[in-house]
PDB file of N, CA, C and O in Angstrom:
ATOM      1  N   UNK A   1       1.050  -1.298   0.578  1.00  0.00           N
ATOM      2  CA  UNK A   1      -0.240   0.043   0.370  1.00  0.00           C
ATOM      3  C   UNK A   1       0.959   1.437  -0.430  1.00  0.00           C
ATOM      4  O   UNK A   1       0.739   2.000  -1.502  1.00  0.00           O
ATOM      5  N   UNK A   2       2.173   1.684   0.492  1.00  0.00           N
ATOM      6  CA  UNK A   2       2.901   2.259   0.659  1.00  0.00           C
ATOM      7  C   UNK A   2       3.550   2.694  -0.346  1.00  0.00           C
ATOM      8  O   UNK A   2       3.799   3.894  -0.461  1.00  0.00           O
ATOM      9  N   UNK A   3       3.934   1.781  -1.247  1.00  0.00           N
ATOM     10  CA  UNK A   3       4.488   1.729  -2.434  1.00  0.00           C
ATOM     11  C   UNK A   3       3.736   2.368  -3.762  1.00  0.00           C
ATOM     12  O   UNK A   3       4.254   3.398  -4.195  1.00  0.00           O
ATOM     13  N   UNK A   4       3.173   2.127  -4.095  1.00  0.00           N
ATOM     14  CA  UNK A   4       1.357   2.168  -4.913  1.00  0.00           C
ATOM     15  C   UNK A   4       0.060   1.930  -4.536  1.00  0.00           C
ATOM     16  O   UNK A   4      -0.846   1.155  -4.843  1.00  0.00           O
ATOM     17  N   UNK A   5       0.292   3.033  -3.610  1.00  0.00           N
ATOM     18  CA  UNK A   5      -1.487   3.048  -3.630  1.00  0.00           C
ATOM     19  C   UNK A   5      -2.535   2.749  -4.259  1.00  0.00           C
ATOM     20  O   UNK A   5      -3.441   2.069  -3.776  1.00  0.00           O
ATOM     21  N   UNK A   6      -2.525   3.417  -5.868  1.00  0.00           N
ATOM     22  CA  UNK A   6      -3.349   2.975  -6.450  1.00  0.00           C
ATOM     23  C   UNK A   6      -3.835   1.476  -6.897  1.00  0.00           C
ATOM     24  O   UNK A   6      -4.943   1.031  -7.197  1.00  0.00           O
ATOM     25  N   UNK A   7      -2.402   0.827  -6.804  1.00  0.00           N
ATOM     26  CA  UNK A   7      -2.910  -0.212  -7.342  1.00  0.00           C
ATOM     27  C   UNK A   7      -3.670  -1.130  -6.403  1.00  0.00           C
ATOM     28  O   UNK A   7      -4.645  -1.877  -6.478  1.00  0.00           O
ATOM     29  N   UNK A   8      -2.626  -0.671  -5.308  1.00  0.00           N
ATOM     30  CA  UNK A   8      -3.879  -1.090  -3.602  1.00  0.00           C
ATOM     31  C   UNK A   8      -5.155  -1.271  -3.599  1.00  0.00           C
ATOM     32  O   UNK A   8      -5.890  -2.102  -3.064  1.00  0.00           O
ATOM     33  N   UNK A   9      -5.396   0.058  -4.599  1.00  0.00           N
ATOM     34  CA  UNK A   9      -6.912   0.470  -4.435  1.00  0.00           C
ATOM     35  C   UNK A   9      -7.786  -0.945  -5.499  1.00  0.00           C
ATOM     36  O   UNK A   9      -8.883  -1.482  -5.351  1.00  0.00           O
ATOM     37  N   UNK A  10      -6.632  -1.163  -6.593  1.00  0.00           N
ATOM     38  CA  UNK A  10      -7.292  -2.220  -7.526  1.00  0.00           C
ATOM     39  C   UNK A  10      -7.540  -3.358  -7.461  1.00  0.00           C
ATOM     40  O   UNK A  10      -8.158  -4.126  -8.197  1.00  0.00           O
ATOM     41  N   UNK A  11      -6.757  -3.516  -6.032  1.00  0.00           N
ATOM     42  CA  UNK A  11      -6.645  -5.418  -5.574  1.00  0.00           C
ATOM     43  C   UNK A  11      -7.540  -4.770  -4.700  1.00  0.00           C
ATOM     44  O   UNK A  11      -8.718  -4.843  -5.049  1.00  0.00           O
ATOM     45  N   UNK A  12      -7.283  -4.104  -3.569  1.00  0.00           N
ATOM     46  CA  UNK A  12      -8.231  -3.983  -2.326  1.00  0.00           C
ATOM     47  C   UNK A  12      -9.370  -3.674  -2.954  1.00  0.00           C
ATOM     48  O   UNK A  12      -9.667  -4.684  -3.591  1.00  0.00           O
ATOM     49  N   UNK A  13     -10.237  -2.781  -3.146  1.00  0.00           N
ATOM     50  CA  UNK A  13     -11.290  -2.740  -3.920  1.00  0.00           C
ATOM     51  C   UNK A  13     -12.415  -3.862  -4.004  1.00  0.00           C
ATOM     52  O   UNK A  13     -13.167  -3.985  -3.037  1.00  0.00           O
ATOM     53  N   UNK A  14     -12.541  -4.555  -4.938  1.00  0.00           N
ATOM     54  CA  UNK A  14     -12.932  -5.714  -5.442  1.00  0.00           C
ATOM     55  C   UNK A  14     -13.271  -6.879  -3.771  1.00  0.00           C
ATOM     56  O   UNK A  14     -14.319  -7.382  -3.364  1.00  0.00           O
ATOM     57  N   UNK A  15     -11.921  -6.919  -3.243  1.00  0.00           N
ATOM     58  CA  UNK A  15     -12.196  -7.880  -2.027  1.00  0.00           C
ATOM     59  C   UNK A  15     -13.115  -7.310  -1.117  1.00  0.00           C
ATOM     60  O   UNK A  15     -13.988  -8.029  -0.631  1.00  0.00           O
ATOM     61  N   UNK A  16     -13.011  -5.762  -0.738  1.00  0.00           N
ATOM     62  CA  UNK A  16     -13.556  -5.443   0.419  1.00  0.00           C
ATOM     63  C   UNK A  16     -14.994  -5.206   0.277  1.00  0.00           C
ATOM     64  O   UNK A  16     -15.732  -5.135   1.260  1.00  0.00           O
ATOM     65  N   UNK A  17     -15.482  -5.057  -1.159  1.00  0.00           N
ATOM     66  CA  UNK A  17     -16.974  -4.950  -1.726  1.00  0.00           C
ATOM     67  C   UNK A  17     -17.756  -6.367  -1.878  1.00  0.00           C
ATOM     68  O   UNK A  17     -18.956  -6.488  -1.634  1.00  0.00           O
ATOM     69  N   UNK A  18     -16.809  -7.551  -2.367  1.00  0.00           N
ATOM     70  CA  UNK A  18     -17.367  -8.808  -2.220  1.00  0.00           C
ATOM     71  C   UNK A  18     -18.876  -8.628  -2.954  1.00  0.00           C
ATOM     72  O   UNK A  18     -20.021  -8.666  -2.502  1.00  0.00           O
ATOM     73  N   UNK A  19     -18.352  -8.425  -4.237  1.00  0.00           N
ATOM     74  CA  UNK A  19     -19.892  -8.453  -4.921  1.00  0.00           C
ATOM     75  C   UNK A  19     -20.007  -8.819  -6.297  1.00  0.00           C
ATOM     76  O   UNK A  19     -21.111  -8.440  -6.687  1.00  0.00           O
ATOM     77  N   UNK A  20     -19.277  -9.465  -7.343  1.00  0.00           N
ATOM     78  CA  UNK A  20     -18.536  -9.487  -8.414  1.00  0.00           C
ATOM     79  C   UNK A  20     -20.084  -9.456  -9.323  1.00  0.00           C
ATOM     80  O   UNK A  20     -20.271 -10.011 -10.406  1.00  0.00           O
ATOM     81  N   UNK A  21     -20.809  -8.873  -8.758  1.00  0.00           N
ATOM     82  CA  UNK A  21     -22.882  -8.441  -9.941  1.00  0.00           C
ATOM     83  C   UNK A  21     -22.546  -7.111  -9.426  1.00  0.00           C
ATOM     84  O   UNK A  21     -23.338  -6.300  -9.905  1.00  0.00           O
ATOM     85  N   UNK A  22     -21.985  -6.745  -8.913  1.00  0.00           N
ATOM     86  CA  UNK A  22     -22.016  -5.558  -8.746  1.00  0.00           C
ATOM     87  C   UNK A  22     -20.575  -4.507  -8.827  1.00  0.00           C
ATOM     88  O   UNK A  22     -19.941  -3.906  -7.959  1.00  0.00           O
ATOM     89  N   UNK A  23     -20.431  -4.634 -10.339  1.00  0.00           N
ATOM     90  CA  UNK A  23     -18.858  -3.821 -10.282  1.00  0.00           C
ATOM     91  C   UNK A  23     -18.716  -2.191 -10.446  1.00  0.00           C
ATOM     92  O   UNK A  23     -17.646  -1.587 -10.525  1.00  0.00           O
ATOM     93  N   UNK A  24     -20.393  -1.455 -10.487  1.00  0.00           N
ATOM     94  CA  UNK A  24     -20.375  -0.117 -10.110  1.00  0.00           C
ATOM     95  C   UNK A  24     -19.634   0.281  -8.668  1.00  0.00           C
ATOM     96  O   UNK A  24     -18.717   1.090  -8.533  1.00  0.00           O
ATOM     97  N   UNK A  25     -20.606  -0.905  -7.110  1.00  0.00           N
ATOM     98  CA  UNK A  25     -19.913  -0.655  -6.080  1.00  0.00           C
ATOM     99  C   UNK A  25     -18.300  -0.480  -6.103  1.00  0.00           C
ATOM    100  O   UNK A  25     -17.917   0.623  -5.711  1.00  0.00           O
ATOM    101  N   UNK A  26     -17.626  -1.096  -6.371  1.00  0.00           N
ATOM    102  CA  UNK A  26     -16.401  -1.799  -6.903  1.00  0.00           C
ATOM    103  C   UNK A  26     -15.915   0.350  -7.390  1.00  0.00           C
ATOM    104  O   UNK A  26     -15.616   1.410  -6.841  1.00  0.00           O
ATOM    105  N   UNK A  27     -16.169  -0.275  -8.784  1.00  0.00           N
ATOM    106  CA  UNK A  27     -15.547   1.455  -8.925  1.00  0.00           C
ATOM    107  C   UNK A  27     -15.845   3.056  -7.648  1.00  0.00           C
ATOM    108  O   UNK A  27     -15.099   3.890  -7.136  1.00  0.00           O
ATOM    109  N   UNK A  28     -17.213   2.797  -7.613  1.00  0.00           N
ATOM    110  CA  UNK A  28     -17.500   4.191  -6.386  1.00  0.00           C
ATOM    111  C   UNK A  28     -16.426   3.949  -5.381  1.00  0.00           C
ATOM    112  O   UNK A  28     -15.404   4.613  -5.553  1.00  0.00           O
ATOM    113  N   UNK A  29     -16.453   3.071  -4.294  1.00  0.00           N
ATOM    114  CA  UNK A  29     -15.309   2.784  -3.715  1.00  0.00           C
ATOM    115  C   UNK A  29     -13.709   2.698  -3.985  1.00  0.00           C
ATOM    116  O   UNK A  29     -12.773   3.106  -3.298  1.00  0.00           O
ATOM    117  N   UNK A  30     -13.726   2.160  -4.977  1.00  0.00           N
ATOM    118  CA  UNK A  30     -12.539   2.789  -5.538  1.00  0.00           C
ATOM    119  C   UNK A  30     -11.838   4.602  -5.256  1.00  0.00           C
ATOM    120  O   UNK A  30     -10.857   5.133  -4.735  1.00  0.00           O
ATOM    121  N   UNK A  31     -12.841   4.915  -5.845  1.00  0.00           N
ATOM    122  CA  UNK A  31     -12.870   6.497  -6.183  1.00  0.00           C
ATOM    123  C   UNK A  31     -13.299   7.511  -5.360  1.00  0.00           C
ATOM    124  O   UNK A  31     -13.274   8.740  -5.432  1.00  0.00           O
ATOM    125  N   UNK A  32     -13.751   6.599  -4.453  1.00  0.00           N
ATOM    126  CA  UNK A  32     -13.843   7.098  -2.823  1.00  0.00           C
ATOM    127  C   UNK A  32     -12.018   6.984  -1.887  1.00  0.00           C
ATOM    128  O   UNK A  32     -11.488   7.843  -1.183  1.00  0.00           O
ATOM    129  N   UNK A  33     -11.611   5.902  -2.189  1.00  0.00           N
ATOM    130  CA  UNK A  33     -10.600   5.665  -1.928  1.00  0.00           C
ATOM    131  C   UNK A  33      -9.404   6.529  -1.765  1.00  0.00           C
ATOM    132  O   UNK A  33      -8.699   6.964  -0.855  1.00  0.00           O
ATOM    133  N   UNK A  34      -9.539   6.603  -3.676  1.00  0.00           N
ATOM    134  CA  UNK A  34      -8.480   7.627  -4.204  1.00  0.00           C
ATOM    135  C   UNK A  34      -8.539   8.836  -3.651  1.00  0.00           C
ATOM    136  O   UNK A  34      -7.448   9.126  -3.160  1.00  0.00           O
ATOM    137  N   UNK A  35      -9.258   9.579  -3.534  1.00  0.00           N
ATOM    138  CA  UNK A  35     -10.098  11.066  -3.150  1.00  0.00           C
ATOM    139  C   UNK A  35      -9.025  11.178  -2.008  1.00  0.00           C
ATOM    140  O   UNK A  35      -8.615  12.335  -1.927  1.00  0.00           O
ATOM    141  N   UNK A  36      -8.244  10.023  -0.782  1.00  0.00           N
ATOM    142  CA  UNK A  36      -7.549  10.319   0.146  1.00  0.00           C
ATOM    143  C   UNK A  36      -6.143  10.296  -0.431  1.00  0.00           C
ATOM    144  O   UNK A  36      -5.670   9.482  -1.224  1.00  0.00           O
ATOM    145  N   UNK A  37      -5.524  11.444   0.176  1.00  0.00           N
ATOM    146  CA  UNK A  37      -3.737  11.840  -0.180  1.00  0.00           C
ATOM    147  C   UNK A  37      -3.227  10.414   0.196  1.00  0.00           C
ATOM    148  O   UNK A  37      -3.887  10.125   1.194  1.00  0.00           O
ATOM    149  N   UNK A  38      -2.397   9.381  -0.089  1.00  0.00           N
ATOM    150  CA  UNK A  38      -2.362   8.182   0.077  1.00  0.00           C
ATOM    151  C   UNK A  38      -1.202   7.990   1.434  1.00  0.00           C
ATOM    152  O   UNK A  38      -0.793   6.898   1.830  1.00  0.00           O
ATOM    153  N   UNK A  39      -0.810   9.346   2.010  1.00  0.00           N
ATOM    154  CA  UNK A  39      -0.203   9.357   3.532  1.00  0.00           C
ATOM    155  C   UNK A  39      -1.254   9.602   4.522  1.00  0.00           C
ATOM    156  O   UNK A  39      -1.054   9.527   5.734  1.00  0.00           O
ATOM    157  N   UNK A  40      -2.421   9.909   3.963  1.00  0.00           N
ATOM    158  CA  UNK A  40      -3.384  10.093   5.071  1.00  0.00           C
ATOM    159  C   UNK A  40      -3.695   8.618   5.099  1.00  0.00           C
ATOM    160  O   UNK A  40      -3.485   7.743   5.940  1.00  0.00           O
ATOM    161  N   UNK A  41      -4.408   8.625   3.609  1.00  0.00           N
ATOM    162  CA  UNK A  41      -4.719   7.312   3.283  1.00  0.00           C
ATOM    163  C   UNK A  41      -4.253   5.564   4.464  1.00  0.00           C
ATOM    164  O   UNK A  41      -4.970   4.714   4.992  1.00  0.00           O
ATOM    165  N   UNK A  42      -2.906   5.748   4.409  1.00  0.00           N
ATOM    166  CA  UNK A  42      -2.002   4.673   5.135  1.00  0.00           C
ATOM    167  C   UNK A  42      -2.443   4.857   6.771  1.00  0.00           C
ATOM    168  O   UNK A  42      -2.574   3.812   7.409  1.00  0.00           O
ATOM    169  N   UNK A  43      -2.596   5.706   7.231  1.00  0.00           N
ATOM    170  CA  UNK A  43      -2.781   6.230   8.319  1.00  0.00           C
ATOM    171  C   UNK A  43      -4.131   5.535   8.792  1.00  0.00           C
ATOM    172  O   UNK A  43      -4.149   4.641   9.639  1.00  0.00           O
ATOM    173  N   UNK A  44      -5.104   5.970   8.245  1.00  0.00           N
ATOM    174  CA  UNK A  44      -6.429   5.545   8.246  1.00  0.00           C
ATOM    175  C   UNK A  44      -6.402   4.327   8.353  1.00  0.00           C
ATOM    176  O   UNK A  44      -6.717   3.881   9.457  1.00  0.00           O
ATOM    177  N   UNK A  45      -5.978   3.245   7.142  1.00  0.00           N
ATOM    178  CA  UNK A  45      -6.190   2.063   6.626  1.00  0.00           C
ATOM    179  C   UNK A  45      -5.462   0.991   7.964  1.00  0.00           C
ATOM    180  O   UNK A  45      -5.808  -0.053   8.518  1.00  0.00           O
ATOM    181  N   UNK A  46      -4.395   1.857   8.061  1.00  0.00           N
ATOM    182  CA  UNK A  46      -3.427   1.201   9.538  1.00  0.00           C
ATOM    183  C   UNK A  46      -4.084   0.842  10.584  1.00  0.00           C
ATOM    184  O   UNK A  46      -4.132  -0.284  11.080  1.00  0.00           O
ATOM    185  N   UNK A  47      -4.758   2.103  11.038  1.00  0.00           N
ATOM    186  CA  UNK A  47      -6.031   1.988  12.465  1.00  0.00           C
ATOM    187  C   UNK A  47      -6.540   0.981  11.992  1.00  0.00           C
ATOM    188  O   UNK A  47      -6.131  -0.124  12.347  1.00  0.00           O
ATOM    189  N   UNK A  48      -7.346   1.090  11.266  1.00  0.00           N
ATOM    190  CA  UNK A  48      -8.772  -0.040  10.997  1.00  0.00           C
ATOM    191  C   UNK A  48      -8.137  -1.288  10.838  1.00  0.00           C
ATOM    192  O   UNK A  48      -8.566  -2.334  11.325  1.00  0.00           O
ATOM    193  N   UNK A  49      -7.342  -1.205  10.308  1.00  0.00           N
ATOM    194  CA  UNK A  49      -6.581  -3.031   9.838  1.00  0.00           C
ATOM    195  C   UNK A  49      -6.127  -3.239  11.632  1.00  0.00           C
ATOM    196  O   UNK A  49      -6.331  -4.320  12.186  1.00  0.00           O
ATOM    197  N   UNK A  50      -5.713  -2.443  12.132  1.00  0.00           N
ATOM    198  CA  UNK A  50      -4.544  -2.695  13.420  1.00  0.00           C
ATOM    199  C   UNK A  50      -5.528  -2.643  14.826  1.00  0.00           C
ATOM    200  O   UNK A  50      -5.109  -2.983  15.932  1.00  0.00           O
ATOM    201  N   UNK A  51      -7.032  -2.109  14.541  1.00  0.00           N
ATOM    202  CA  UNK A  51      -7.994  -2.294  15.832  1.00  0.00           C
ATOM    203  C   UNK A  51      -8.548  -3.483  16.033  1.00  0.00           C
ATOM    204  O   UNK A  51      -8.892  -4.267  15.148  1.00  0.00           O
ATOM    205  N   UNK A  52      -8.636  -3.625  17.119  1.00  0.00           N
ATOM    206  CA  UNK A  52      -9.403  -4.556  17.735  1.00  0.00           C
ATOM    207  C   UNK A  52     -10.725  -4.467  18.697  1.00  0.00           C
ATOM    208  O   UNK A  52     -10.852  -5.432  19.451  1.00  0.00           O
ATOM    209  N   UNK A  53     -11.009  -4.178  18.720  1.00  0.00           N
ATOM    210  CA  UNK A  53     -12.362  -4.367  19.730  1.00  0.00           C
ATOM    211  C   UNK A  53     -13.294  -5.193  20.114  1.00  0.00           C
ATOM    212  O   UNK A  53     -14.459  -4.947  20.426  1.00  0.00           O
ATOM    213  N   UNK A  54     -12.764  -6.127  20.079  1.00  0.00           N
ATOM    214  CA  UNK A  54     -14.007  -7.079  20.563  1.00  0.00           C
ATOM    215  C   UNK A  54     -14.415  -6.754  22.084  1.00  0.00           C
ATOM    216  O   UNK A  54     -15.529  -6.567  22.572  1.00  0.00           O
ATOM    217  N   UNK A  55     -13.186  -6.750  22.646  1.00  0.00           N
ATOM    218  CA  UNK A  55     -13.654  -6.614  24.284  1.00  0.00           C
ATOM    219  C   UNK A  55     -14.408  -6.030  24.642  1.00  0.00           C
ATOM    220  O   UNK A  55     -15.087  -6.381  25.607  1.00  0.00           O
ATOM    221  N   UNK A  56     -14.664  -4.394  23.713  1.00  0.00           N
ATOM    222  CA  UNK A  56     -15.599  -2.963  23.958  1.00  0.00           C
ATOM    223  C   UNK A  56     -17.216  -4.042  23.313  1.00  0.00           C
ATOM    224  O   UNK A  56     -18.324  -4.162  23.836  1.00  0.00           O
ATOM    225  N   UNK A  57     -16.868  -4.409  22.516  1.00  0.00           N
ATOM    226  CA  UNK A  57     -18.062  -5.493  21.721  1.00  0.00           C
ATOM    227  C   UNK A  57     -19.311  -6.035  23.088  1.00  0.00           C
ATOM    228  O   UNK A  57     -20.445  -5.786  23.498  1.00  0.00           O
ATOM    229  N   UNK A  58     -18.250  -6.821  23.323  1.00  0.00           N
ATOM    230  CA  UNK A  58     -18.573  -8.183  24.833  1.00  0.00           C
ATOM    231  C   UNK A  58     -19.130  -7.344  25.553  1.00  0.00           C
ATOM    232  O   UNK A  58     -20.070  -7.920  26.100  1.00  0.00           O
ATOM    233  N   UNK A  59     -19.052  -5.693  26.047  1.00  0.00           N
ATOM    234  CA  UNK A  59     -19.188  -5.550  27.332  1.00  0.00           C
ATOM    235  C   UNK A  59     -20.967  -4.060  26.728  1.00  0.00           C
ATOM    236  O   UNK A  59     -21.530  -3.107  27.267  1.00  0.00           O
ATOM    237  N   UNK A  60     -21.069  -4.742  25.528  1.00  0.00           N
ATOM    238  CA  UNK A  60     -22.352  -4.225  25.160  1.00  0.00           C
ATOM    239  C   UNK A  60     -22.264  -3.028  23.886  1.00  0.00           C
ATOM    240  O   UNK A  60     -21.325  -2.838  23.113  1.00  0.00           O
ATOM    241  N   UNK A  61     -23.531  -2.335  23.962  1.00  0.00           N
ATOM    242  CA  UNK A  61     -23.274  -0.835  23.437  1.00  0.00           C
ATOM    243  C   UNK A  61     -24.957  -0.794  22.568  1.00  0.00           C
ATOM    244  O   UNK A  61     -25.943  -1.477  22.844  1.00  0.00           O
ATOM    245  N   UNK A  62     -24.818   0.175  21.562  1.00  0.00           N
ATOM    246  CA  UNK A  62     -25.381   0.604  21.180  1.00  0.00           C
ATOM    247  C   UNK A  62     -27.080  -0.696  20.577  1.00  0.00           C
ATOM    248  O   UNK A  62     -26.604  -1.547  19.826  1.00  0.00           O
ATOM    249  N   UNK A  63     -28.405  -0.890  20.728  1.00  0.00           N
ATOM    250  CA  UNK A  63     -28.676  -2.241  20.200  1.00  0.00           C
ATOM    251  C   UNK A  63     -28.938  -1.915  18.709  1.00  0.00           C
ATOM    252  O   UNK A  63     -29.047  -2.742  17.804  1.00  0.00           O
ATOM    253  N   UNK A  64     -29.035  -0.324  18.591  1.00  0.00           N
ATOM    254  CA  UNK A  64     -29.026  -0.501  16.645  1.00  0.00           C
ATOM    255  C   UNK A  64     -28.171   0.048  16.344  1.00  0.00           C
ATOM    256  O   UNK A  64     -28.586   1.068  15.794  1.00  0.00           O
ATOM    257  N   UNK A  65     -26.975   0.025  16.351  1.00  0.00           N
ATOM    258  CA  UNK A  65     -25.652   0.157  15.842  1.00  0.00           C
ATOM    259  C   UNK A  65     -25.435  -0.260  14.739  1.00  0.00           C
ATOM    260  O   UNK A  65     -25.014  -1.405  14.905  1.00  0.00           O
ATOM    261  N   UNK A  66     -25.480   0.089  13.129  1.00  0.00           N
ATOM    262  CA  UNK A  66     -25.139  -0.802  12.412  1.00  0.00           C
ATOM    263  C   UNK A  66     -23.625  -0.855  11.589  1.00  0.00           C
ATOM    264  O   UNK A  66     -22.731  -0.026  11.418  1.00  0.00           O
ATOM    265  N   UNK A  67     -23.834  -2.300  11.169  1.00  0.00           N
ATOM    266  CA  UNK A  67     -22.527  -3.231  11.008  1.00  0.00           C
ATOM    267  C   UNK A  67     -21.982  -3.751  10.231  1.00  0.00           C
ATOM    268  O   UNK A  67     -22.484  -4.866  10.089  1.00  0.00           O
ATOM    269  N   UNK A  68     -20.898  -3.540   9.357  1.00  0.00           N
ATOM    270  CA  UNK A  68     -20.836  -4.597   7.849  1.00  0.00           C
ATOM    271  C   UNK A  68     -21.722  -5.912   8.579  1.00  0.00           C
ATOM    272  O   UNK A  68     -22.110  -5.930   9.747  1.00  0.00           O
ATOM    273  N   UNK A  69     -21.906  -6.906   7.634  1.00  0.00           N
ATOM    274  CA  UNK A  69     -22.525  -8.474   7.842  1.00  0.00           C
ATOM    275  C   UNK A  69     -21.296  -9.172   9.384  1.00  0.00           C
ATOM    276  O   UNK A  69     -21.694  -9.295  10.543  1.00  0.00           O
ATOM    277  N   UNK A  70     -20.073  -9.457   8.975  1.00  0.00           N
ATOM    278  CA  UNK A  70     -19.316 -10.339   9.339  1.00  0.00           C
ATOM    279  C   UNK A  70     -18.862 -10.058  11.203  1.00  0.00           C
ATOM    280  O   UNK A  70     -18.697 -10.796  12.174  1.00  0.00           O
ATOM    281  N   UNK A  71     -18.805  -8.599  10.948  1.00  0.00           N
ATOM    282  CA  UNK A  71     -18.717  -8.056  12.370  1.00  0.00           C
ATOM    283  C   UNK A  71     -20.067  -8.365  12.916  1.00  0.00           C
ATOM    284  O   UNK A  71     -20.248  -8.954  13.982  1.00  0.00           O
ATOM    285  N   UNK A  72     -21.035  -7.918  12.094  1.00  0.00           N
ATOM    286  CA  UNK A  72     -22.559  -7.637  13.184  1.00  0.00           C
ATOM    287  C   UNK A  72     -22.442  -9.198  13.733  1.00  0.00           C
ATOM    288  O   UNK A  72     -22.610  -9.536  14.905  1.00  0.00           O
ATOM    289  N   UNK A  73     -22.154  -9.965  12.761  1.00  0.00           N
ATOM    290  CA  UNK A  73     -22.587 -11.119  13.003  1.00  0.00           C
ATOM    291  C   UNK A  73     -21.567 -12.013  14.789  1.00  0.00           C
ATOM    292  O   UNK A  73     -21.878 -12.879  15.606  1.00  0.00           O
ATOM    293  N   UNK A  74     -20.399 -11.148  14.576  1.00  0.00           N
ATOM    294  CA  UNK A  74     -19.832 -11.054  15.816  1.00  0.00           C
ATOM    295  C   UNK A  74     -19.831 -10.440  16.691  1.00  0.00           C
ATOM    296  O   UNK A  74     -19.138 -10.780  17.650  1.00  0.00           O
ATOM    297  N   UNK A  75     -20.446  -9.518  16.726  1.00  0.00           N
ATOM    298  CA  UNK A  75     -20.971  -8.898  17.892  1.00  0.00           C
ATOM    299  C   UNK A  75     -22.578  -8.735  18.302  1.00  0.00           C
ATOM    300  O   UNK A  75     -22.942  -8.179  19.338  1.00  0.00           O
ATOM    301  N   UNK A  76     -23.407  -9.267  17.394  1.00  0.00           N
ATOM    302  CA  UNK A  76     -24.594 -10.385  18.121  1.00  0.00           C
ATOM    303  C   UNK A  76     -23.571 -11.468  18.763  1.00  0.00           C
ATOM    304  O   UNK A  76     -23.178 -11.173  19.892  1.00  0.00           O
ATOM    305  N   UNK A  77     -23.093 -12.655  18.219  1.00  0.00           N
ATOM    306  CA  UNK A  77     -22.942 -13.445  19.089  1.00  0.00           C
ATOM    307  C   UNK A  77     -22.381 -12.969  20.615  1.00  0.00           C
ATOM    308  O   UNK A  77     -22.598 -13.596  21.652  1.00  0.00           O
ATOM    309  N   UNK A  78     -21.615 -11.723  20.505  1.00  0.00           N
ATOM    310  CA  UNK A  78     -20.761 -11.619  21.852  1.00  0.00           C
ATOM    311  C   UNK A  78     -21.417 -10.332  22.485  1.00  0.00           C
ATOM    312  O   UNK A  78     -20.851 -10.123  23.558  1.00  0.00           O
ATOM    313  N   UNK A  79     -22.050  -9.719  22.324  1.00  0.00           N
ATOM    314  CA  UNK A  79     -22.585  -8.318  22.432  1.00  0.00           C
ATOM    315  C   UNK A  79     -23.305  -8.244  24.181  1.00  0.00           C
ATOM    316  O   UNK A  79     -23.219  -7.359  25.032  1.00  0.00           O
ATOM    317  N   UNK A  80     -23.973  -9.530  24.199  1.00  0.00           N
ATOM    318  CA  UNK A  80     -24.796  -9.325  25.296  1.00  0.00           C
ATOM    319  C   UNK A  80     -26.267  -9.096  25.051  1.00  0.00           C
ATOM    320  O   UNK A  80     -27.035  -8.811  25.970  1.00  0.00           O
ATOM    321  N   UNK A  81     -26.616  -9.216  23.887  1.00  0.00           N
ATOM    322  CA  UNK A  81     -28.018  -8.566  23.908  1.00  0.00           C
ATOM    323  C   UNK A  81     -28.316  -8.047  23.038  1.00  0.00           C
ATOM    324  O   UNK A  81     -29.501  -7.768  22.856  1.00  0.00           O
ATOM    325  N   UNK A  82     -27.177  -7.659  22.006  1.00  0.00           N
ATOM    326  CA  UNK A  82     -27.389  -7.422  20.824  1.00  0.00           C
ATOM    327  C   UNK A  82     -28.236  -7.933  19.624  1.00  0.00           C
ATOM    328  O   UNK A  82     -28.248  -9.161  19.543  1.00  0.00           O
ATOM    329  N   UNK A  83     -28.911  -7.305  18.724  1.00  0.00           N
ATOM    330  CA  UNK A  83     -29.760  -8.226  17.635  1.00  0.00           C
ATOM    331  C   UNK A  83     -29.384  -8.014  16.491  1.00  0.00           C
ATOM    332  O   UNK A  83     -29.129  -6.855  16.164  1.00  0.00           O
ATOM    333  N   UNK A  84     -29.216  -9.317  15.358  1.00  0.00           N
ATOM    334  CA  UNK A  84     -28.972  -8.475  14.219  1.00  0.00           C
ATOM    335  C   UNK A  84     -29.883  -8.492  13.187  1.00  0.00           C
ATOM    336  O   UNK A  84     -30.607  -9.477  13.330  1.00  0.00           O
ATOM    337  N   UNK A  85     -30.200  -7.807  12.143  1.00  0.00           N
ATOM    338  CA  UNK A  85     -31.055  -7.958  11.113  1.00  0.00           C
ATOM    339  C   UNK A  85     -30.453  -7.666   9.972  1.00  0.00           C
ATOM    340  O   UNK A  85     -29.789  -6.642  10.131  1.00  0.00           O
ATOM    341  N   UNK A  86     -30.350  -8.193   8.611  1.00  0.00           N
ATOM    342  CA  UNK A  86     -29.880  -8.271   7.510  1.00  0.00           C
ATOM    343  C   UNK A  86     -31.057  -7.135   6.660  1.00  0.00           C
ATOM    344  O   UNK A  86     -32.274  -6.964   6.586  1.00  0.00           O
ATOM    345  N   UNK A  87     -30.118  -6.698   6.262  1.00  0.00           N
ATOM    346  CA  UNK A  87     -30.837  -5.714   4.925  1.00  0.00           C
ATOM    347  C   UNK A  87     -30.678  -5.539   3.966  1.00  0.00           C
ATOM    348  O   UNK A  87     -29.469  -5.769   3.936  1.00  0.00           O
ATOM    349  N   UNK A  88     -30.981  -5.232   2.815  1.00  0.00           N
ATOM    350  CA  UNK A  88     -30.217  -4.409   1.528  1.00  0.00           C
ATOM    351  C   UNK A  88     -30.316  -2.995   1.805  1.00  0.00           C
ATOM    352  O   UNK A  88     -31.186  -2.557   2.559  1.00  0.00           O
ATOM    353  N   UNK A  89     -29.415  -2.216   1.194  1.00  0.00           N
ATOM    354  CA  UNK A  89     -29.541  -0.722   1.447  1.00  0.00           C
ATOM    355  C   UNK A  89     -30.148  -0.277  -0.574  1.00  0.00           C
ATOM    356  O   UNK A  89     -30.390   0.883  -0.905  1.00  0.00           O
TER     357      UNK A  89
END
């Protein structure tokens, strides 16, 4: 990522979107990431990737908090009362 930000985005965006039937989402997500300066993007993504909030999730939280599906499943299983509702945007 630090050597070639644009190339990293081209490989990361399809994996992050994870929907080969919606290439327009990959394009939109890529466009958003390219709006970040590479030095700022590196800091932001490093913080996201290295963050671990499992302990905070286990202590409970907002019952209406929206989360991505994999994180949502983890949170519902470990939060002590949060429920999970899948929906299409």
